[in-house]
Structure formats: C-alpha cells, structure tokens
C-alpha positions in Angstrom: 106.8 113.0 90.1 103.7 112.0 89.4 102.3 115.4 88.2 105.5 115.1 86.2 104.5 112.0 84.8 101.4 113.1 84.3 101.9 116.6 82.1 104.0 114.6 80.0 101.0 112.2 79.4 102.3 109.5 76.4 102.4 105.6 76.7 105.7 105.0 78.6 104.9 108.0 81.4 101.2 106.5 82.3 102.3 102.7 82.5 104.9 104.2 84.8 101.5 106.2 86.6 100.7 102.4 85.8 103.3 101.0 88.2 103.0 103.5 90.6 99.2 103.1 91.5 99.3 99.3 91.7 102.3 98.8 93.0 103.1 95.5 90.4 106.7 94.7 89.1 108.1 96.0 85.6 107.9 92.4 84.0 104.6 92.5 85.5 103.6 96.1 83.6 105.1 95.0 80.6 103.4 91.2 80.5 99.9 93.0 81.3 96.9 91.5 78.6 94.6 93.9 76.9 91.3 92.9 78.0 93.8 93.5 82.1 91.1 95.8 83.6 88.4 93.0 84.8 85.3 94.1 85.7 84.1 91.8 88.8 80.7 93.5 90.1 78.5 96.5 88.5 80.5 98.6 91.3 84.1 96.8 91.0 86.7 96.5 89.3 90.1 95.0 89.1 93.9 94.5 87.1 95.0 91.1 86.2 98.3 90.7 87.2 99.1 87.4 84.6 102.7 85.2 87.2 105.2 87.2 87.6 108.2 86.8 89.3 106.5 84.5 92.5 104.7 82.5 89.5 101.8 83.7 90.9 98.5 86.1 89.6 96.6 88.1 91.0 93.7 90.7 90.6 94.6 94.0 92.3 91.1 96.5 93.2 92.0 99.2 90.4 89.5 102.6 91.3 88.0 105.6 88.4 92.3 107.0 88.5 93.3 103.1 87.6 90.8 102.4 85.7 91.2 106.4 83.9 95.2 105.2 83.4 93.9 102.2 81.6 91.5 103.7 79.6 94.1 106.6 78.8 97.3 104.0 77.5 94.7 101.8 75.8 94.2 105.3 73.8 97.7 106.1 73.3 98.0 102.7 72.7 95.5 103.6 69.3 98.5 105.3 67.3 101.1 103.5 67.8 103.5 102.1 65.0 101.5 99.6 63.3 104.5 97.2 63.3 104.4 97.8 67.5 101.2 96.1 67.1 101.7 93.7 64.7 104.3 92.6 67.3 102.5 93.1 70.4 98.5 91.8 69.9 97.7 90.1 72.6 99.4 92.8 75.2 99.0 96.0 76.6 101.7 97.9 76.1 103.2 97.8 71.9 106.9 97.3 71.4 109.3 96.5 68.9 111.6 94.6 71.2 110.6 93.5 75.8 113.6 94.2 76.3 114.0 98.3 74.6 110.7 99.0 76.5 112.4 97.5 79.3 114.9 100.1 78.8 113.0 103.1 78.1 110.2 102.4 81.2 114.2 102.4 84.0 115.5 105.3 81.5 112.2 108.2 81.6 111.1 107.1 85.0 115.2 108.1 86.0 115.1 111.5 83.8 111.9 112.3 85.5 113.0 111.7 89.0 115.7 113.6 87.9 112.9 117.1 86.7 111.3 116.6 89.8 113.9 117.0 92.1 115.0 113.6 93.3 118.5 113.7 93.5 119.4 109.9 94.2 119.0 107.6 91.0 115.1 106.3 91.3 114.4 103.0 89.5 110.9 101.3 88.5 110.9 99.3 91.7 111.1 102.5 93.3 107.7 102.7 92.5 106.5 99.6 93.5 108.2 100.8 97.3 106.0 103.9 97.1 103.3 102.3 96.8 103.3 99.6 99.4 104.5 102.1 101.8 101.6 104.6 100.8 99.2 101.6 101.6 100.5 101.1 105.3 100.1 104.9 105.7 96.7 104.9 105.5 96.3 101.4 107.4 96.3 98.4 104.4 97.0 95.5 106.8 100.1 93.7 105.8 98.4 90.4 105.1 96.6 92.7 103.0 99.9 94.5 101.7 101.5 91.4 100.4 98.6 90.1 98.5 98.1 93.2 97.1 102.1 92.5 96.5 102.2 89.5 95.4 104.4 88.4 97.4 104.4 84.5 99.1 106.0 85.1 102.5 104.9 87.9 104.8 109.2 88.5 105.4 109.5 90.1 102.2 106.9 92.4 103.3 108.1 94.0 106.1 110.7 94.9 104.2 108.2 97.7 103.4 107.6 98.5 107.3 111.3 99.7 107.9 110.5 102.4 105.2 107.6 103.4 106.7 109.4 103.3 110.4 112.5 105.6 108.5 109.8 108.7 107.4 108.3 108.5 110.5 111.7 108.7 113.0 112.4 111.6 109.9 109.8 113.1 110.2 108.9 113.4 114.1 112.0 113.8 114.6 111.7 117.6 112.1 108.9 117.7 113.6 110.8 118.4 117.3 112.9 120.2 116.4 110.9 122.9 114.1 108.3 123.3 117.0 108.6 126.2 119.6 108.2 124.2 122.5 109.6 121.2 124.3 107.8 117.9 123.9 107.5 115.1 126.3 107.8 111.5 125.4 104.6 110.4 126.0 104.9 107.0 128.7 104.5 103.7 127.0 101.0 101.5 129.2 100.8 97.4 129.3 97.7 96.8 127.8 94.4 96.8 129.7 94.1 93.0 129.7 97.1 92.4 131.5 95.4 90.9 134.4 97.8 91.3 137.5 101.0 89.6 138.0 100.6 85.3 137.3 102.8 84.2 135.1 100.4 84.4 131.8 100.6 88.2 132.5 104.4 87.6 132.9 104.6 86.2 129.4 102.4 89.0 128.0 105.0 92.2 128.9 108.0 89.9 127.8 105.8 89.4 123.9 105.4 93.9 124.5 108.8 94.2 125.4 110.7 92.2 122.4 108.3 93.8 120.0 109.6 97.2 121.5 112.9 96.3 121.6 112.2 94.9 117.5 111.0 98.3 116.3 113.7 99.8 118.0 115.7 97.6 116.4 115.0 98.4 113.0 115.4 102.2 113.3 118.6 101.4 114.4 122.4 102.7 112.2 124.6 100.7 114.3 124.9 97.1 113.6 126.8 96.2 116.6 123.9 98.0 118.3 121.9 95.7 116.6 123.5 92.6 117.1 123.8 93.4 120.7 119.6 94.0 120.6 119.1 90.2 118.7 120.9 88.7 121.2 119.1 90.4 124.0 115.3 89.2 122.4 117.1 85.5 122.3 117.3 85.8 125.9 114.4 87.2 126.3 112.5 84.8 124.0 114.2 81.5 126.3 113.4 83.3 129.8 109.5 83.4 128.0 109.6 80.1 127.3 110.8 78.5 130.4 108.4 80.6 131.7 105.3 78.7 129.8 107.6 75.3 130.5 106.9 76.2 134.6 103.2 77.4 133.3 101.9 74.0 132.0 103.3 71.9 134.7 101.5 74.4 137.4 98.2 73.6 135.0 98.8 70.2 133.5 99.7 70.1 138.2 96.6 71.7 139.5 94.0 69.1 136.6 95.7 66.1 138.8 95.2 67.8 142.0 91.3 68.4 140.7 90.6 64.9 139.2 92.1 63.7 142.1 89.9 64.6 144.7 
C-alpha cells in the first residue's frame, strides 16, 4: 500500500505516507503547522504534533525518510490553488475546508488499499495501528510507544499488543503448516533467579503463571473461555494476596524475635 501511495506522489498520498510513518491521528495530521519539522540538534529532528484528541502535544522523532516526506509535501504545497493556500497559510496541508480534506484522505486511503489488494475496508486510523505494530515488532517498549502515540494511559497502548499477538499466532501456525516436519514446542522454564520453594518464590511463580494465562486469554476467540480464564486469574490473585500476607506476618514475627533476643 505504501508503494501505491509513493507511485501516486501527490499531496494527499504524501499526507497518508506521513501518517503511516509517524502514527499520528488524521485530525493531528490536518492540524500540522507549516514549521512542524523541528531541528533539535545538528543530527536530530522531530515532528511537532499539535494538541490532539487527548489535548496533548508531542515530538515524534523524524528520520531521513520522514523528513523527505515533509519536504515533498512542502514542494507540492507550493503548487496548490491560491485560494487553498490563502485559507490555510499557517498549516502544512492546504485545503478549502477541513472537513473536505478529511473526507478526501479517507476516500483515497480506501481506494489505495483496494488497488494494493486489501479486501477489508481500510481507514486512516489503520495506518496508526500499522505504525504501532511495526514499532512493537522492532522492539520499541510499551512506555515509549505510548509516548509516540500520544496516549495518557498505557492501557490504551495495550490495545495494539493484541494486534501483534494475532499476527504472531497467524504466522506461527502458518509456518507449522508449511513445514515438512513436525516441531516440538519448547518447554517453559521458570526464571533462573527464583531461589527455591520459599513464599517469595511461590508468589513470583504465581505472577508468571498469571502473565502466561493473560497472554493465552488474549488469543482465544471463545468468549466463554476468556471469561473462565478471567475468573481463574482472580482466584490466583487472591491466593497470591493471601501468601503475601503470610509472608509479611512471618517477616514481622522474625523481626520481633530478633529484637527480643
């Protein structure tokens, strides 16, 4: 799809490429200022994203490819209709009306997706999901991704983790089907730093189990199964809480005995 947009190479196509390269929302793209590309240091650039959906502004790191997209938009902008430029002097993307440009972006991304062979309906927000998924696959941490996307709550960012898990599950099972021989699933080992069978080790093992159950729950398509696993997680959390209280009481008792002696 990106190749289709690059071949089109007009103002709207480059605006969509900009959204794909940064993960910004369509409203944020429409509100980008003419000087949105900021030089922070001699070799460091960033795209200044104005106040958006959550009333936050941020700086998204800009690599050479992103800077090239912005420069191309500026070059195409110069040949836009004078009436469009007059109505949007401080903005990167010229338009007659904001709503009209919004509809154009949505229409073009859907048409481009069809030409690229996408059978499902694609919206500009899908470009944001693709950016987030790509960043996760490249190893960007969730806290860093939260800042890139302009989220205030990590739970909002976690929605993108499910997309990645679905991709991994699909590719993994497809690889197994295409393989000429069977594979054995690796056995899951507990972390090496769990020191034995004391209460802290048991609590840590429970936490690891809860994490694995949650990852498994997210890939289930059966809602009944998901609800069952949520109930099981609550029970494990209650067990961990009780064990933690026992451990605290033991520590308090040991400290008391030490003071008495």
